[in-house]
N, C-alpha and C positions, 0 to 999 in steps of 0.2 A: 567471492563467488559471483559469477555472472550467468545470465540465462543463455541457454544453448541457441534458442531461436527468439528473436524479438523483431519489432518493427514499429514504425510510427503509427499512432492511433489514427484510424480513418473512420469517421462517423458514417460514411456512406456504405460501408460494408454491411449487408443484411445480417440480422442477428443469427439466423440459422447457418449462414456461411461461416460466421465466427466459430460457432459450435463445431461445425464439420471439420474445420482446420485442426482444432484441438483433439477431437476424437481420432482423426487420422494419425496424428503423432502418437497418441496413446496406443492405437491398434498395432502400429509397427514397432513399438518398443523404443521409440526415439526419446521419450520424456517420461519422467515420473512425477512431474508437477506441471500443471497447466493453469494459467491465470487468464480469465476473460473479464472484460469490462463492458458494461452496457450503459448508455447515457439515459436510459429510461428506467423508471418513471420520473427521474429528477428533472429532465429537461421540460417535460410537459407540465409537471407540477408547479414549476415557477410561473408558467403562463396561466394555468387554469386554477391553481390551488389544489391542495391534496384532497379536499373533501368534495370537489366538483364532480358532477355526473360525467363530465367530459373525460375524466380520468379512467373510467371503466374500460373503454377500448384499449387504452395504454396498458392497464393492468392485465387485460386478457392477452395482449401481445407478449408481455413478459412471461405470463404463465405458459403460453404455448411454446415459448423458447425453452423453458425448463423441460416441458414435455418432450420437445424434440431432442434435447440432450439425453434424457432417459431412454427414449426409443433407440437412438443411435448407439448408446452404450450397450443396450440389451441385444442389439443385432450382432455385436461382436463378443457377447458374453463377458462384458466387463462391468456391468452396472453394480453387481454385488461384490466386485473385487477391488473397486477403487473407492477412495473416500472423497465425498463431495461436500464442499462448504459453500453456501450461498449467503451473502450478507451485503450490507451497504456501509457507506462511510459516515452517514448522518441521517437524521430524520427530516421532517418538513413541517412548517407551521403556516397557517393561514395568515395572509396580510392583505391590506387594502390601502388605497390612496387616501382614505379617511384617517389613517393612523400614521402620520408622517412627522418627522422632526427634521428641520432644516438648520444646519449650523449657521448659515448666513443670517438667520433671524437674531442671532445672539452675539456673534463676533464678526470682526472685520477679517474676511478671508485672505486679505493681502498681508496680514501680520504674521502669517504662519504657512507652513506647508502641510497639506492634509492628504492622507491616503484613506479615502472613505470606501470601505468595503462592506456595504450594507449587510447586516445591522451594526457594524463596528466602524470606528474611526480612529486613526492614529494621527496625532497632531504634534508637529515639530515647530515651536515658535521660532521666528527669525532671530530673536535675541533671547538669551537665557533669562534676562531680566523681565521679559514679558510672560514667562511661564505662569507665574502666580496670578497675574491679572487675567489671562485667558482662562485659566482654571476657574477663577472666581466668577467669571462671566457665564460659565457653563454649568457649574456644579448644581445650582438650584434653578436653572433656566426652564426646565420642563419636568413635570412629575414622572414621565416615563423614560427619562434620560439619566443614566448613571455615568458619572465622570470620575476618573482616578488620576492622581499624580503617579509617576512611575513607581515610587517606593510603596504606594498604598494599593497597588493592584493585588487582588486576592491570590493567595498561594494556590488556590484551587485551579486557577487559570494556567499555572506554569508559564507565566509570561513576564518574567522579570530579569532573568539572568542571561541577557544577550545585549550586545551593543546596539542592535537595531530596534530594540523596544523604545517607543517614543516617550518623551517627557509627560505627555498627556494621552490617556486612553479613554475612549467613550464607547458605550454600548447602550442600546435601547432595550426595553422590556419585550417579552414574547409578544408576537403579533404586531409589533411596531417596526417601522423602517427609519433608517438614519441616512441622510444625504447631505452633501455640501450645500447645494442650492437647488432651487426648483427647476432649473434648466438641465440638471443632470439626473433627475429621477426617472425611473422606468415604471411602467404600469404593471407591476408584479402582483400575482395572486398567491404566491407561495415563496417562502424564504427559509433559510437555515443559517446557522452561525451563532445562535443564542447559547446561553449557558447549557452545557451538556448534562446538567442534572435535571433539566426539564424533560418530561416524558415524550413530548413531541419531537425532541432531538434524538431520541434513542433509535438506533438502527435495529434491524431484525437479524436473526441468525438461525439458519437451518442447516443441519448436517446429516449426512447419510453415508453409511459404508461399514466395512468390517470392523473398524476401530471404534465405532460409536454405539452406544446403547440404543435400543429401540424404544420408541414411545416415551422418551425421557424429556421432561421439562426442566430446563436449566434456569437457575436463578440469574438475574441480570448481572452482567459483567462488562468490563471495559473492552473497547475495540483493540486496545494495545495488547490484550492477552491472547489474541488470535495468532499473532506472530510466533510466540514460543510454542503454541499448540501445533502449528503447522511444522515447525522445526522438529518437534518431538515425533510427529507422524513420519517425517522423512528421515529421521535418524541423523539430523544435521545439528551441529553445535550452533546455537543462536549467537548473533553478535550482541554487544551491549544494548539493552533496550529497557523500556519502562513497563513491560508486561510481566506476567507471572503465570507459569504453567499450573501452579498450585490452585489458582483461582478457577481453572476450567477442567482440570484432569478428571473430575467426578463424572463428566459426560462420556468418558472413555470406558470401554469394556475392560474388566479385569484380565490381565495376562494376555491381552491382544497383541499381536505382532505390531511392531512400530512402523517399519518401512513400507510405504505404499509401492506396490509393484504390479505390473501387468503380465508378468511371467507366469507360466503354469506352475502348480505346486510340484516340489521335488519328489522323486521316488525314494523308496526305502534303500538305505545305504547299509551294507554289511561289512564289518571289519572283523579281524581275528579275535578281538576282545569283546565286542558287543554288537548288537543290531539296533540302529536308531532310525526312526522315521522323522524326518525334518518337518516341523510344523509350518515352516514358512521358507520360501526360496532364499531368504537372506539370513537364515539361522546360521550360527557359527558351527563349524565342524572341528572337534577337538581331536588331535592326534595323540594316541597313547604311546608309551615308551616302546612298544613292540613295533609300531609303524616307523618310528624314528630310527631304531636300531637297524631294521632291515634295509632301509632306503638311504641311510646316511652316506655310505661310501660311494655308491653309484651316483647319487645326486651331487655329491661334492665334486667328483671328477668332471661330470658334465657341466656343472655350474662354473668351475674354474676354467674349463676350455672355452666356454661361451664368453666369459668375462674377458679373457685374454684376446679373443678375436675382436670383440667390440672395441677394446682399448686400442688395438692396432689400427682398426679402421678409423676410429676417432682421431688418432694422432695424425694419420695420413691426411684426413680431411682438413684438420686444423692447419697443418703446414701449407697445404694447397691454398687455403683461404688467405693465409698471411701473404703468400707470394703474389696472389692476384688482387690483393686489397686495393692497390692504387687504381686498378682498371675499373672497379665498380664502386668507387667512392663517390657519393652524391653530395651536392651542396646541401647545407643545413636547411631543413624545412622551416618556413616561417609560419607559425601558428597565428590564426586570427584571434584576437582577444574575445573573451566571452562577453555577453551582454552586461553592461554596467548595472549592477543591482544595488549600488549605494543610494543613499537618500538623495544625494545631489544628482545622480544619474537618472533616478526615477522622476525627479522634478523636471528635468529637461524633456522627458518623454510625455509628460502629462498634457492632455489636450482637453477638449470640451467634454469628453467622456471619461475623464480620469477616474471617476468613481468606480469604473468597472475594469480598471487595469490591474491585472494580477502579476505582481513582480515575481521574478524567479529567485525567491529568497528562501532561506532555511532558518527557522527560528530554533 
């Protein structure tokens, strides 16, 4: 399943304009799911720190953006008819240049390949024989640095069962930063990527709409549980995932319709057997034996005639295409290879700012 409308992310598009695009698509019935991303307050929190007074204008901007969304939905009478979920992908912790760990202080950086993604570091020794010695040099090097060999990485991290997981994995404590060397460090005031059990790493979650209970405070749950929740609201079968609807279904109203729709409620439908008022535009309508018996012969004849006509047209088109095949046969298209995401490929791309290179990998 792919999105109907999509595009490259453009950080220069004003927040309100992003909202207006989604609202327009909802208003004309083009979509039943819209996803919006905003780079704030994450962007500013890295520079100022989450607790800085300089974050107040940023938070106000985000709050006004939500207000604009509500106002635009109210204008077209959709605010109470659509389900809205507002959340983030992580939290943020205060950091400073006074709490830094530099790998170059404890190991020779030329003896290995390092992908340092503060506050984490993945280390591939040049030779397997050097793995233990590098680990021994780091494991007790700093009281705020925790280092694991591949097989010892905690199960909680879900970071073992992939060929791209490094032989040595390092992470620093909350509020600390980890860099390869002093020349690669940035002057950050906020950072994330620490153990997700820490409260500072927890995202927030706010939901409103006909499917959700009002004034309900939900117990903490995992971000991965949001995916099956949204699939449930849309009536879509979820792909294999690590989330669980059972963990979040208590926030939903009992007996509430599942599928989110912008269509108007359906009218009362009368049949020879009974009268039913559909509670939702996507409710199923069940045909009784009376319906079937009365319409079977006419529908069968009409359907057979249409099917024969379509088959005749399809056969004609297929023969015509085969005859003309040589005239519009095109040379094979040469696809450009995707970016090399192997360890070797990443090493070739590393430069003076390698610590901030985000490889296009999937773990």
